[in-house]
PDB file of the backbone (N, CA, C, O) and the ligand in Angstrom, with CONECT records:
HET     MG  A 101       1
ATOM      1  N   MET A   1      66.019 160.598 106.068  1.00  0.00           N
ATOM      2  CA  MET A   1      66.704 159.155 106.029  1.00  0.00           C
ATOM      3  C   MET A   1      65.568 158.354 105.278  1.00  0.00           C
ATOM      4  O   MET A   1      64.392 158.538 105.590  1.00  0.00           O
ATOM      5  N   THR A   2      65.925 157.474 104.295  1.00  0.00           N
ATOM      6  CA  THR A   2      65.211 156.575 103.631  1.00  0.00           C
ATOM      7  C   THR A   2      64.662 155.443 104.622  1.00  0.00           C
ATOM      8  O   THR A   2      65.177 155.217 105.717  1.00  0.00           O
ATOM      9  N   ILE A   3      63.552 154.758 104.106  1.00  0.00           N
ATOM     10  CA  ILE A   3      63.091 153.614 104.858  1.00  0.00           C
ATOM     11  C   ILE A   3      64.216 152.649 104.770  1.00  0.00           C
ATOM     12  O   ILE A   3      64.321 151.953 105.780  1.00  0.00           O
ATOM     13  N   TYR A   4      65.031 152.434 103.891  1.00  0.00           N
ATOM     14  CA  TYR A   4      66.061 151.405 103.768  1.00  0.00           C
ATOM     15  C   TYR A   4      67.091 151.835 104.961  1.00  0.00           C
ATOM     16  O   TYR A   4      67.380 151.016 105.833  1.00  0.00           O
ATOM     17  N   GLU A   5      67.573 153.013 104.960  1.00  0.00           N
ATOM     18  CA  GLU A   5      68.528 153.246 105.863  1.00  0.00           C
ATOM     19  C   GLU A   5      67.928 153.165 107.354  1.00  0.00           C
ATOM     20  O   GLU A   5      68.635 152.861 108.315  1.00  0.00           O
ATOM     21  N   ARG A   6      66.722 153.430 107.445  1.00  0.00           N
ATOM     22  CA  ARG A   6      66.067 153.229 108.834  1.00  0.00           C
ATOM     23  C   ARG A   6      66.054 151.835 109.261  1.00  0.00           C
ATOM     24  O   ARG A   6      66.294 151.496 110.420  1.00  0.00           O
ATOM     25  N   ALA A   7      65.752 150.978 108.255  1.00  0.00           N
ATOM     26  CA  ALA A   7      65.709 149.532 108.603  1.00  0.00           C
ATOM     27  C   ALA A   7      66.932 149.233 109.076  1.00  0.00           C
ATOM     28  O   ALA A   7      66.998 148.780 110.219  1.00  0.00           O
ATOM     29  N   VAL A   8      68.052 149.408 108.363  1.00  0.00           N
ATOM     30  CA  VAL A   8      69.361 149.039 108.699  1.00  0.00           C
ATOM     31  C   VAL A   8      69.933 149.623 110.027  1.00  0.00           C
ATOM     32  O   VAL A   8      70.630 148.912 110.750  1.00  0.00           O
ATOM     33  N   LYS A   9      69.627 150.982 110.370  1.00  0.00           N
ATOM     34  CA  LYS A   9      69.830 151.416 111.394  1.00  0.00           C
ATOM     35  C   LYS A   9      69.083 150.793 112.752  1.00  0.00           C
ATOM     36  O   LYS A   9      69.610 150.572 113.842  1.00  0.00           O
ATOM     37  N   THR A  10      67.828 150.597 112.391  1.00  0.00           N
ATOM     38  CA  THR A  10      67.177 149.974 113.610  1.00  0.00           C
ATOM     39  C   THR A  10      67.471 148.470 113.697  1.00  0.00           C
ATOM     40  O   THR A  10      67.728 147.983 114.798  1.00  0.00           O
ATOM     41  N   TRP A  11      67.450 147.830 112.767  1.00  0.00           N
ATOM     42  CA  TRP A  11      67.723 146.284 113.043  1.00  0.00           C
ATOM     43  C   TRP A  11      69.125 145.670 112.653  1.00  0.00           C
ATOM     44  O   TRP A  11      69.382 144.467 112.610  1.00  0.00           O
ATOM     45  N   GLY A  12      69.934 146.652 112.393  1.00  0.00           N
ATOM     46  CA  GLY A  12      71.314 146.241 112.461  1.00  0.00           C
ATOM     47  C   GLY A  12      71.752 145.616 111.044  1.00  0.00           C
ATOM     48  O   GLY A  12      70.986 144.981 110.318  1.00  0.00           O
ATOM     49  N   LYS A  13      73.093 145.891 110.764  1.00  0.00           N
ATOM     50  CA  LYS A  13      73.669 145.392 109.432  1.00  0.00           C
ATOM     51  C   LYS A  13      73.524 143.844 109.280  1.00  0.00           C
ATOM     52  O   LYS A  13      72.929 143.339 108.328  1.00  0.00           O
ATOM     53  N   GLU A  14      74.147 143.078 110.350  1.00  0.00           N
ATOM     54  CA  GLU A  14      74.162 141.684 110.133  1.00  0.00           C
ATOM     55  C   GLU A  14      72.825 141.054 109.905  1.00  0.00           C
ATOM     56  O   GLU A  14      72.617 140.348 108.918  1.00  0.00           O
ATOM     57  N   PRO A  15      71.894 141.312 110.835  1.00  0.00           N
ATOM     58  CA  PRO A  15      70.376 140.816 110.577  1.00  0.00           C
ATOM     59  C   PRO A  15      69.912 141.198 109.021  1.00  0.00           C
ATOM     60  O   PRO A  15      69.397 140.400 108.238  1.00  0.00           O
ATOM     61  N   GLN A  16      70.155 142.339 108.801  1.00  0.00           N
ATOM     62  CA  GLN A  16      69.600 142.716 107.564  1.00  0.00           C
ATOM     63  C   GLN A  16      70.483 142.114 106.242  1.00  0.00           C
ATOM     64  O   GLN A  16      69.933 141.850 105.173  1.00  0.00           O
ATOM     65  N   MET A  17      71.577 141.983 106.421  1.00  0.00           N
ATOM     66  CA  MET A  17      72.410 141.130 105.223  1.00  0.00           C
ATOM     67  C   MET A  17      71.968 139.523 105.340  1.00  0.00           C
ATOM     68  O   MET A  17      72.020 138.802 104.344  1.00  0.00           O
ATOM     69  N   LEU A  18      71.621 139.126 106.367  1.00  0.00           N
ATOM     70  CA  LEU A  18      71.176 137.559 106.450  1.00  0.00           C
ATOM     71  C   LEU A  18      69.678 137.622 105.872  1.00  0.00           C
ATOM     72  O   LEU A  18      69.165 136.638 105.339  1.00  0.00           O
ATOM     73  N   GLN A  19      69.102 138.690 105.999  1.00  0.00           N
ATOM     74  CA  GLN A  19      67.575 138.788 105.432  1.00  0.00           C
ATOM     75  C   GLN A  19      67.744 138.884 103.742  1.00  0.00           C
ATOM     76  O   GLN A  19      67.001 138.312 102.944  1.00  0.00           O
ATOM     77  N   VAL A  20      68.738 139.624 103.442  1.00  0.00           N
ATOM     78  CA  VAL A  20      69.114 139.662 101.960  1.00  0.00           C
ATOM     79  C   VAL A  20      69.251 138.234 101.508  1.00  0.00           C
ATOM     80  O   VAL A  20      68.569 137.867 100.552  1.00  0.00           O
ATOM     81  N   ILE A  21      70.027 137.436 102.073  1.00  0.00           N
ATOM     82  CA  ILE A  21      70.196 135.941 101.617  1.00  0.00           C
ATOM     83  C   ILE A  21      68.878 135.234 101.684  1.00  0.00           C
ATOM     84  O   ILE A  21      68.494 134.518 100.759  1.00  0.00           O
ATOM     85  N   GLU A  22      68.242 135.416 102.685  1.00  0.00           N
ATOM     86  CA  GLU A  22      66.880 134.786 102.902  1.00  0.00           C
ATOM     87  C   GLU A  22      65.971 134.979 101.880  1.00  0.00           C
ATOM     88  O   GLU A  22      65.399 134.037 101.331  1.00  0.00           O
ATOM     89  N   GLU A  23      65.796 136.166 101.581  1.00  0.00           N
ATOM     90  CA  GLU A  23      64.968 136.633 100.432  1.00  0.00           C
ATOM     91  C   GLU A  23      65.482 136.210  99.113  1.00  0.00           C
ATOM     92  O   GLU A  23      64.676 135.741  98.309  1.00  0.00           O
ATOM     93  N   MET A  24      66.641 136.312  98.818  1.00  0.00           N
ATOM     94  CA  MET A  24      67.165 135.756  97.445  1.00  0.00           C
ATOM     95  C   MET A  24      66.977 134.419  97.527  1.00  0.00           C
ATOM     96  O   MET A  24      66.743 133.894  96.439  1.00  0.00           O
ATOM     97  N   SER A  25      67.010 133.535  98.676  1.00  0.00           N
ATOM     98  CA  SER A  25      66.673 132.074  98.423  1.00  0.00           C
ATOM     99  C   SER A  25      65.166 131.684  98.202  1.00  0.00           C
ATOM    100  O   SER A  25      64.781 130.679  97.604  1.00  0.00           O
ATOM    101  N   GLU A  26      64.342 132.692  98.812  1.00  0.00           N
ATOM    102  CA  GLU A  26      62.762 132.595  98.587  1.00  0.00           C
ATOM    103  C   GLU A  26      62.650 132.820  97.016  1.00  0.00           C
ATOM    104  O   GLU A  26      61.927 132.098  96.329  1.00  0.00           O
ATOM    105  N   LEU A  27      63.345 133.777  96.529  1.00  0.00           N
ATOM    106  CA  LEU A  27      63.071 134.112  95.095  1.00  0.00           C
ATOM    107  C   LEU A  27      63.528 132.901  94.242  1.00  0.00           C
ATOM    108  O   LEU A  27      62.916 132.456  93.271  1.00  0.00           O
ATOM    109  N   THR A  28      64.581 132.479  94.697  1.00  0.00           N
ATOM    110  CA  THR A  28      65.219 131.233  94.077  1.00  0.00           C
ATOM    111  C   THR A  28      64.357 130.109  93.684  1.00  0.00           C
ATOM    112  O   THR A  28      64.136 129.532  92.619  1.00  0.00           O
ATOM    113  N   LYS A  29      63.920 129.981  94.965  1.00  0.00           N
ATOM    114  CA  LYS A  29      62.779 128.618  95.092  1.00  0.00           C
ATOM    115  C   LYS A  29      61.472 128.990  94.146  1.00  0.00           C
ATOM    116  O   LYS A  29      60.793 128.138  93.574  1.00  0.00           O
ATOM    117  N   GLU A  30      61.295 130.093  94.100  1.00  0.00           N
ATOM    118  CA  GLU A  30      59.901 130.542  93.299  1.00  0.00           C
ATOM    119  C   GLU A  30      60.256 130.238  91.798  1.00  0.00           C
ATOM    120  O   GLU A  30      59.553 129.538  91.069  1.00  0.00           O
ATOM    121  N   ILE A  31      61.437 130.849  91.419  1.00  0.00           N
ATOM    122  CA  ILE A  31      61.966 130.605  90.058  1.00  0.00           C
ATOM    123  C   ILE A  31      61.976 129.297  89.555  1.00  0.00           C
ATOM    124  O   ILE A  31      61.558 129.019  88.431  1.00  0.00           O
ATOM    125  N   LEU A  32      62.504 128.372  90.455  1.00  0.00           N
ATOM    126  CA  LEU A  32      62.609 127.047  90.180  1.00  0.00           C
ATOM    127  C   LEU A  32      61.381 126.273  90.028  1.00  0.00           C
ATOM    128  O   LEU A  32      61.242 125.401  89.171  1.00  0.00           O
ATOM    129  N   LYS A  33      60.351 126.667  91.014  1.00  0.00           N
ATOM    130  CA  LYS A  33      58.965 126.124  90.922  1.00  0.00           C
ATOM    131  C   LYS A  33      58.473 126.482  89.514  1.00  0.00           C
ATOM    132  O   LYS A  33      58.058 125.557  88.817  1.00  0.00           O
ATOM    133  N   ASN A  34      58.477 127.771  89.010  1.00  0.00           N
ATOM    134  CA  ASN A  34      58.034 128.209  87.844  1.00  0.00           C
ATOM    135  C   ASN A  34      58.680 127.657  86.655  1.00  0.00           C
ATOM    136  O   ASN A  34      58.023 127.421  85.642  1.00  0.00           O
ATOM    137  N   VAL A  35      59.953 127.437  86.732  1.00  0.00           N
ATOM    138  CA  VAL A  35      60.675 126.941  85.415  1.00  0.00           C
ATOM    139  C   VAL A  35      60.588 125.285  85.395  1.00  0.00           C
ATOM    140  O   VAL A  35      60.127 124.617  84.470  1.00  0.00           O
ATOM    141  N   ASN A  36      61.071 124.849  86.477  1.00  0.00           N
ATOM    142  CA  ASN A  36      61.193 123.420  86.491  1.00  0.00           C
ATOM    143  C   ASN A  36      59.833 122.607  86.618  1.00  0.00           C
ATOM    144  O   ASN A  36      59.634 121.578  85.974  1.00  0.00           O
ATOM    145  N   ARG A  37      58.931 123.148  87.490  1.00  0.00           N
ATOM    146  CA  ARG A  37      57.780 122.460  87.799  1.00  0.00           C
ATOM    147  C   ARG A  37      56.478 123.132  87.205  1.00  0.00           C
ATOM    148  O   ARG A  37      55.334 122.881  87.582  1.00  0.00           O
ATOM    149  N   LYS A  38      56.859 124.074  86.160  1.00  0.00           N
ATOM    150  CA  LYS A  38      55.817 124.668  85.505  1.00  0.00           C
ATOM    151  C   LYS A  38      54.539 125.259  86.323  1.00  0.00           C
ATOM    152  O   LYS A  38      53.363 125.230  85.962  1.00  0.00           O
ATOM    153  N   LYS A  39      55.061 125.778  87.468  1.00  0.00           N
ATOM    154  CA  LYS A  39      53.935 126.207  88.483  1.00  0.00           C
ATOM    155  C   LYS A  39      53.453 127.503  88.077  1.00  0.00           C
ATOM    156  O   LYS A  39      54.209 128.318  87.550  1.00  0.00           O
ATOM    157  N   ASN A  40      52.186 127.745  88.302  1.00  0.00           N
ATOM    158  CA  ASN A  40      51.742 129.054  87.988  1.00  0.00           C
ATOM    159  C   ASN A  40      51.671 129.933  89.421  1.00  0.00           C
ATOM    160  O   ASN A  40      50.693 129.997  90.166  1.00  0.00           O
ATOM    161  N   ASN A  41      52.999 130.609  89.611  1.00  0.00           N
ATOM    162  CA  ASN A  41      53.196 131.174  90.880  1.00  0.00           C
ATOM    163  C   ASN A  41      53.492 132.586  90.597  1.00  0.00           C
ATOM    164  O   ASN A  41      54.472 133.065  91.167  1.00  0.00           O
ATOM    165  N   ILE A  42      52.775 133.358  89.774  1.00  0.00           N
ATOM    166  CA  ILE A  42      53.104 134.741  89.553  1.00  0.00           C
ATOM    167  C   ILE A  42      52.903 135.691  90.690  1.00  0.00           C
ATOM    168  O   ILE A  42      53.531 136.740  90.831  1.00  0.00           O
ATOM    169  N   ASP A  43      52.004 135.251  91.464  1.00  0.00           N
ATOM    170  CA  ASP A  43      51.895 136.145  92.807  1.00  0.00           C
ATOM    171  C   ASP A  43      53.094 135.902  93.736  1.00  0.00           C
ATOM    172  O   ASP A  43      53.590 136.849  94.346  1.00  0.00           O
ATOM    173  N   GLU A  44      53.507 134.818  93.838  1.00  0.00           N
ATOM    174  CA  GLU A  44      54.784 134.560  94.720  1.00  0.00           C
ATOM    175  C   GLU A  44      55.969 135.309  93.909  1.00  0.00           C
ATOM    176  O   GLU A  44      56.647 136.165  94.477  1.00  0.00           O
ATOM    177  N   LEU A  45      56.178 134.972  92.638  1.00  0.00           N
ATOM    178  CA  LEU A  45      57.218 135.630  92.064  1.00  0.00           C
ATOM    179  C   LEU A  45      57.297 137.438  92.270  1.00  0.00           C
ATOM    180  O   LEU A  45      58.324 138.074  92.505  1.00  0.00           O
ATOM    181  N   ILE A  46      56.145 137.901  92.132  1.00  0.00           N
ATOM    182  CA  ILE A  46      55.850 139.208  92.376  1.00  0.00           C
ATOM    183  C   ILE A  46      56.470 139.792  93.863  1.00  0.00           C
ATOM    184  O   ILE A  46      57.238 140.729  94.078  1.00  0.00           O
ATOM    185  N   GLU A  47      55.807 138.836  94.787  1.00  0.00           N
ATOM    186  CA  GLU A  47      56.230 139.137  96.127  1.00  0.00           C
ATOM    187  C   GLU A  47      57.787 138.956  96.467  1.00  0.00           C
ATOM    188  O   GLU A  47      58.485 139.740  97.111  1.00  0.00           O
ATOM    189  N   GLU A  48      58.131 137.854  95.938  1.00  0.00           N
ATOM    190  CA  GLU A  48      59.531 137.535  96.213  1.00  0.00           C
ATOM    191  C   GLU A  48      60.524 138.515  95.568  1.00  0.00           C
ATOM    192  O   GLU A  48      61.622 138.777  96.059  1.00  0.00           O
ATOM    193  N   THR A  49      60.066 139.009  94.481  1.00  0.00           N
ATOM    194  CA  THR A  49      60.866 139.883  93.641  1.00  0.00           C
ATOM    195  C   THR A  49      60.919 141.175  94.309  1.00  0.00           C
ATOM    196  O   THR A  49      61.996 141.768  94.380  1.00  0.00           O
ATOM    197  N   ALA A  50      59.816 141.683  94.825  1.00  0.00           N
ATOM    198  CA  ALA A  50      59.751 143.016  95.553  1.00  0.00           C
ATOM    199  C   ALA A  50      60.565 142.833  96.833  1.00  0.00           C
ATOM    200  O   ALA A  50      61.343 143.739  97.132  1.00  0.00           O
ATOM    201  N   ASP A  51      60.471 141.781  97.605  1.00  0.00           N
ATOM    202  CA  ASP A  51      61.195 141.508  98.713  1.00  0.00           C
ATOM    203  C   ASP A  51      62.773 141.677  98.468  1.00  0.00           C
ATOM    204  O   ASP A  51      63.444 142.465  99.135  1.00  0.00           O
ATOM    205  N   VAL A  52      63.287 140.896  97.488  1.00  0.00           N
ATOM    206  CA  VAL A  52      64.671 141.055  97.097  1.00  0.00           C
ATOM    207  C   VAL A  52      65.056 142.342  96.700  1.00  0.00           C
ATOM    208  O   VAL A  52      66.197 142.718  96.968  1.00  0.00           O
ATOM    209  N   GLU A  53      64.225 143.125  96.062  1.00  0.00           N
ATOM    210  CA  GLU A  53      64.718 144.440  95.550  1.00  0.00           C
ATOM    211  C   GLU A  53      64.751 145.499  96.823  1.00  0.00           C
ATOM    212  O   GLU A  53      65.554 146.428  96.917  1.00  0.00           O
ATOM    213  N   ILE A  54      63.777 145.190  97.729  1.00  0.00           N
ATOM    214  CA  ILE A  54      63.946 146.104  98.945  1.00  0.00           C
ATOM    215  C   ILE A  54      65.163 145.720  99.829  1.00  0.00           C
ATOM    216  O   ILE A  54      65.780 146.601 100.428  1.00  0.00           O
ATOM    217  N   MET A  55      65.500 144.464  99.913  1.00  0.00           N
ATOM    218  CA  MET A  55      66.647 144.028 100.573  1.00  0.00           C
ATOM    219  C   MET A  55      67.991 144.491  99.890  1.00  0.00           C
ATOM    220  O   MET A  55      68.926 144.956 100.542  1.00  0.00           O
ATOM    221  N   LEU A  56      68.007 144.341  98.655  1.00  0.00           N
ATOM    222  CA  LEU A  56      69.116 145.035  97.735  1.00  0.00           C
ATOM    223  C   LEU A  56      69.316 146.449  98.114  1.00  0.00           C
ATOM    224  O   LEU A  56      70.434 146.937  98.278  1.00  0.00           O
ATOM    225  N   GLU A  57      68.186 147.108  98.250  1.00  0.00           N
ATOM    226  CA  GLU A  57      68.336 148.644  98.498  1.00  0.00           C
ATOM    227  C   GLU A  57      69.086 148.805  99.865  1.00  0.00           C
ATOM    228  O   GLU A  57      69.970 149.653  99.993  1.00  0.00           O
ATOM    229  N   GLN A  58      68.676 147.889 100.981  1.00  0.00           N
ATOM    230  CA  GLN A  58      69.311 147.824 102.263  1.00  0.00           C
ATOM    231  C   GLN A  58      70.913 147.599 101.985  1.00  0.00           C
ATOM    232  O   GLN A  58      71.771 148.402 102.351  1.00  0.00           O
ATOM    233  N   LEU A  59      71.124 146.631 101.425  1.00  0.00           N
ATOM    234  CA  LEU A  59      72.383 146.116 101.116  1.00  0.00           C
ATOM    235  C   LEU A  59      73.399 147.252 100.549  1.00  0.00           C
ATOM    236  O   LEU A  59      74.590 147.307 100.855  1.00  0.00           O
ATOM    237  N   LYS A  60      72.778 148.085  99.736  1.00  0.00           N
ATOM    238  CA  LYS A  60      73.504 149.232  99.192  1.00  0.00           C
ATOM    239  C   LYS A  60      73.789 150.269 100.133  1.00  0.00           C
ATOM    240  O   LYS A  60      74.816 150.945 100.065  1.00  0.00           O
ATOM    241  N   CYS A  61      72.837 150.427 101.081  1.00  0.00           N
ATOM    242  CA  CYS A  61      72.992 151.332 102.210  1.00  0.00           C
ATOM    243  C   CYS A  61      74.012 150.878 103.087  1.00  0.00           C
ATOM    244  O   CYS A  61      74.879 151.637 103.520  1.00  0.00           O
ATOM    245  N   CYS A  62      73.940 149.587 103.385  1.00  0.00           N
ATOM    246  CA  CYS A  62      74.996 149.047 104.476  1.00  0.00           C
ATOM    247  C   CYS A  62      76.303 149.364 103.994  1.00  0.00           C
ATOM    248  O   CYS A  62      77.125 149.845 104.774  1.00  0.00           O
ATOM    249  N   TYR A  63      76.595 149.145 102.772  1.00  0.00           N
ATOM    250  CA  TYR A  63      78.003 149.083 102.093  1.00  0.00           C
ATOM    251  C   TYR A  63      78.262 150.503 101.671  1.00  0.00           C
ATOM    252  O   TYR A  63      79.446 150.787 101.486  1.00  0.00           O
ATOM    253  N   GLY A  64      77.266 151.550 101.465  1.00  0.00           N
ATOM    254  CA  GLY A  64      77.385 152.596 100.955  1.00  0.00           C
ATOM    255  C   GLY A  64      77.961 152.613  99.494  1.00  0.00           C
ATOM    256  O   GLY A  64      78.894 153.339  99.151  1.00  0.00           O
ATOM    257  N   ILE A  65      77.337 151.780  98.715  1.00  0.00           N
ATOM    258  CA  ILE A  65      77.812 151.774  97.412  1.00  0.00           C
ATOM    259  C   ILE A  65      76.675 151.976  96.287  1.00  0.00           C
ATOM    260  O   ILE A  65      76.842 151.500  95.164  1.00  0.00           O
ATOM    261  N   LYS A  66      75.677 152.597  96.579  1.00  0.00           N
ATOM    262  CA  LYS A  66      74.560 152.818  95.829  1.00  0.00           C
ATOM    263  C   LYS A  66      75.069 153.570  94.386  1.00  0.00           C
ATOM    264  O   LYS A  66      74.722 153.182  93.270  1.00  0.00           O
ATOM    265  N   ASP A  67      75.895 154.636  94.629  1.00  0.00           N
ATOM    266  CA  ASP A  67      76.406 155.325  93.351  1.00  0.00           C
ATOM    267  C   ASP A  67      77.347 154.244  92.572  1.00  0.00           C
ATOM    268  O   ASP A  67      77.173 154.111  91.361  1.00  0.00           O
ATOM    269  N   GLN A  68      78.199 153.579  93.145  1.00  0.00           N
ATOM    270  CA  GLN A  68      79.042 152.605  92.506  1.00  0.00           C
ATOM    271  C   GLN A  68      78.305 151.570  91.688  1.00  0.00           C
ATOM    272  O   GLN A  68      78.593 151.369  90.508  1.00  0.00           O
ATOM    273  N   VAL A  69      77.279 150.864  92.375  1.00  0.00           N
ATOM    274  CA  VAL A  69      76.218 150.157  91.725  1.00  0.00           C
ATOM    275  C   VAL A  69      75.770 150.721  90.392  1.00  0.00           C
ATOM    276  O   VAL A  69      75.887 150.159  89.303  1.00  0.00           O
ATOM    277  N   GLU A  70      75.255 151.882  90.625  1.00  0.00           N
ATOM    278  CA  GLU A  70      74.510 152.530  89.399  1.00  0.00           C
ATOM    279  C   GLU A  70      75.382 152.618  88.377  1.00  0.00           C
ATOM    280  O   GLU A  70      74.932 152.403  87.252  1.00  0.00           O
ATOM    281  N   GLU A  71      76.694 152.924  88.519  1.00  0.00           N
ATOM    282  CA  GLU A  71      77.846 153.280  87.672  1.00  0.00           C
ATOM    283  C   GLU A  71      78.116 152.134  87.014  1.00  0.00           C
ATOM    284  O   GLU A  71      78.096 152.177  85.784  1.00  0.00           O
ATOM    285  N   TYR A  72      78.353 151.166  87.536  1.00  0.00           N
ATOM    286  CA  TYR A  72      78.762 149.560  87.144  1.00  0.00           C
ATOM    287  C   TYR A  72      77.486 149.060  86.264  1.00  0.00           C
ATOM    288  O   TYR A  72      77.685 148.491  85.191  1.00  0.00           O
ATOM    289  N   LYS A  73      76.328 149.261  86.693  1.00  0.00           N
ATOM    290  CA  LYS A  73      75.198 148.769  86.053  1.00  0.00           C
ATOM    291  C   LYS A  73      75.153 149.382  84.673  1.00  0.00           C
ATOM    292  O   LYS A  73      74.957 148.690  83.673  1.00  0.00           O
ATOM    293  N   ALA A  74      75.344 150.729  84.629  1.00  0.00           N
ATOM    294  CA  ALA A  74      75.287 151.743  83.423  1.00  0.00           C
ATOM    295  C   ALA A  74      76.147 150.877  82.438  1.00  0.00           C
ATOM    296  O   ALA A  74      75.686 150.344  81.428  1.00  0.00           O
ATOM    297  N   GLY A  75      77.388 150.803  82.831  1.00  0.00           N
ATOM    298  CA  GLY A  75      78.437 150.384  81.854  1.00  0.00           C
ATOM    299  C   GLY A  75      78.062 148.893  81.424  1.00  0.00           C
ATOM    300  O   GLY A  75      78.247 148.507  80.270  1.00  0.00           O
ATOM    301  N   LYS A  76      77.555 148.125  82.366  1.00  0.00           N
ATOM    302  CA  LYS A  76      77.179 146.711  81.992  1.00  0.00           C
ATOM    303  C   LYS A  76      76.050 146.556  81.145  1.00  0.00           C
ATOM    304  O   LYS A  76      75.965 145.560  80.426  1.00  0.00           O
ATOM    305  N   LEU A  77      75.018 147.592  81.153  1.00  0.00           N
ATOM    306  CA  LEU A  77      73.825 147.564  80.270  1.00  0.00           C
ATOM    307  C   LEU A  77      74.316 148.086  78.872  1.00  0.00           C
ATOM    308  O   LEU A  77      73.751 147.822  77.810  1.00  0.00           O
ATOM    309  N   LEU A  78      75.366 148.807  79.001  1.00  0.00           N
ATOM    310  CA  LEU A  78      75.973 149.344  77.470  1.00  0.00           C
ATOM    311  C   LEU A  78      76.595 148.040  76.850  1.00  0.00           C
ATOM    312  O   LEU A  78      76.403 147.801  75.658  1.00  0.00           O
ATOM    313  N   LYS A  79      77.316 147.216  77.617  1.00  0.00           N
ATOM    314  CA  LYS A  79      77.907 146.038  76.989  1.00  0.00           C
ATOM    315  C   LYS A  79      76.805 145.058  76.606  1.00  0.00           C
ATOM    316  O   LYS A  79      76.919 144.414  75.563  1.00  0.00           O
ATOM    317  N   ILE A  80      75.755 144.914  77.390  1.00  0.00           N
ATOM    318  CA  ILE A  80      74.796 143.976  76.922  1.00  0.00           C
ATOM    319  C   ILE A  80      74.170 144.468  75.713  1.00  0.00           C
ATOM    320  O   ILE A  80      73.978 143.681  74.786  1.00  0.00           O
ATOM    321  N   GLU A  81      73.801 145.783  75.615  1.00  0.00           N
ATOM    322  CA  GLU A  81      73.251 146.407  74.476  1.00  0.00           C
ATOM    323  C   GLU A  81      74.055 146.187  73.169  1.00  0.00           C
ATOM    324  O   GLU A  81      73.569 145.909  72.073  1.00  0.00           O
ATOM    325  N   ARG A  82      75.407 146.364  73.475  1.00  0.00           N
ATOM    326  CA  ARG A  82      76.443 146.057  72.196  1.00  0.00           C
ATOM    327  C   ARG A  82      76.209 144.647  71.772  1.00  0.00           C
ATOM    328  O   ARG A  82      76.077 144.336  70.589  1.00  0.00           O
ATOM    329  N   ARG A  83      76.154 143.717  72.859  1.00  0.00           N
ATOM    330  CA  ARG A  83      76.221 142.250  72.444  1.00  0.00           C
ATOM    331  C   ARG A  83      74.810 141.910  71.820  1.00  0.00           C
ATOM    332  O   ARG A  83      74.695 140.965  71.040  1.00  0.00           O
ATOM    333  N   LEU A  84      73.772 142.680  72.170  1.00  0.00           N
ATOM    334  CA  LEU A  84      72.525 142.241  71.559  1.00  0.00           C
ATOM    335  C   LEU A  84      72.432 142.802  70.113  1.00  0.00           C
ATOM    336  O   LEU A  84      71.887 142.177  69.203  1.00  0.00           O
ATOM    337  N   ASP A  85      72.961 143.941  69.978  1.00  0.00           N
ATOM    338  CA  ASP A  85      73.174 144.604  68.530  1.00  0.00           C
ATOM    339  C   ASP A  85      73.914 143.505  67.573  1.00  0.00           C
ATOM    340  O   ASP A  85      73.544 143.163  66.450  1.00  0.00           O
ATOM    341  N   ASP A  86      75.079 143.027  68.316  1.00  0.00           N
ATOM    342  CA  ASP A  86      75.946 142.095  67.548  1.00  0.00           C
ATOM    343  C   ASP A  86      75.111 140.750  67.124  1.00  0.00           C
ATOM    344  O   ASP A  86      75.142 140.305  65.977  1.00  0.00           O
ATOM    345  N   TRP A  87      74.394 140.181  68.145  1.00  0.00           N
ATOM    346  CA  TRP A  87      73.530 139.090  68.107  1.00  0.00           C
ATOM    347  C   TRP A  87      72.640 139.204  66.854  1.00  0.00           C
ATOM    348  O   TRP A  87      72.622 138.412  65.912  1.00  0.00           O
ATOM    349  N   GLU A  88      71.884 140.355  67.007  1.00  0.00           N
ATOM    350  CA  GLU A  88      70.821 140.525  65.978  1.00  0.00           C
ATOM    351  C   GLU A  88      71.282 140.841  64.465  1.00  0.00           C
ATOM    352  O   GLU A  88      70.527 140.745  63.498  1.00  0.00           O
ATOM    353  N   LYS A  89      72.653 141.237  64.405  1.00  0.00           N
ATOM    354  CA  LYS A  89      73.166 141.368  63.050  1.00  0.00           C
ATOM    355  C   LYS A  89      73.534 140.141  62.639  1.00  0.00           C
ATOM    356  O   LYS A  89      73.520 139.943  61.424  1.00  0.00           O
ATOM    357  N   THR A  90      73.914 139.127  63.475  1.00  0.00           N
ATOM    358  CA  THR A  90      74.430 138.007  63.090  1.00  0.00           C
ATOM    359  C   THR A  90      73.447 136.753  63.075  1.00  0.00           C
ATOM    360  O   THR A  90      73.843 135.682  62.616  1.00  0.00           O
ATOM    361  N   HIS A  91      72.193 136.898  63.571  1.00  0.00           N
ATOM    362  CA  HIS A  91      71.200 135.965  63.438  1.00  0.00           C
ATOM    363  C   HIS A  91      70.062 136.298  62.727  1.00  0.00           C
ATOM    364  O   HIS A  91      69.767 137.493  62.696  1.00  0.00           O
ATOM    365  N   ASP A  92      69.258 135.391  62.065  1.00  0.00           N
ATOM    366  CA  ASP A  92      68.159 135.634  61.404  1.00  0.00           C
ATOM    367  C   ASP A  92      66.948 135.695  62.197  1.00  0.00           C
ATOM    368  O   ASP A  92      66.520 134.678  62.743  1.00  0.00           O
ATOM    369  N   HIS A  93      66.335 136.874  62.305  1.00  0.00           N
ATOM    370  CA  HIS A  93      65.266 137.127  63.416  1.00  0.00           C
ATOM    371  C   HIS A  93      64.038 137.444  62.394  1.00  0.00           C
ATOM    372  O   HIS A  93      62.995 137.873  62.886  1.00  0.00           O
ATOM    373  N   THR A  94      64.118 137.266  61.128  1.00  0.00           N
ATOM    374  CA  THR A  94      62.959 137.545  60.285  1.00  0.00           C
ATOM    375  C   THR A  94      62.036 136.242  60.362  1.00  0.00           C
ATOM    376  O   THR A  94      60.844 136.421  60.115  1.00  0.00           O
ATOM    377  N   ALA A  95      62.425 135.064  60.651  1.00  0.00           N
ATOM    378  CA  ALA A  95      61.645 133.843  60.680  1.00  0.00           C
ATOM    379  C   ALA A  95      60.693 133.818  61.809  1.00  0.00           C
ATOM    380  O   ALA A  95      59.715 133.073  61.739  1.00  0.00           O
ATOM    381  N   ALA A  96      60.897 134.592  62.882  1.00  0.00           N
ATOM    382  CA  ALA A  96      59.897 134.646  63.946  1.00  0.00           C
ATOM    383  C   ALA A  96      58.897 135.494  63.541  1.00  0.00           C
ATOM    384  O   ALA A  96      57.931 135.705  64.275  1.00  0.00           O
TER     385      ALA A  96
HETATM  386 MG    MG A 101      60.044 136.903 100.978  1.00  0.00          MG2+
END
């Protein structure tokens, strides 16, 4: 059993899913501080990004959707890659 599965089993689905939301809001707050208020908060961004990733792993355990997320993500990344290729073809990037 993974640590993520153990956490969900021990502390329960609902509390852990509420924790996902809490961690996402903490990361949101740090991003806003960084972008809007130009705050140097790299340490906080590192911490909150890790917290969110840990909670997203638990979310995938809770709903049993790890494989489906991976599959969707792979497809999405291919689309993004194609859009980037198109973008680079139609925009001048020699100036930079
Ligand atoms: Mg946090």
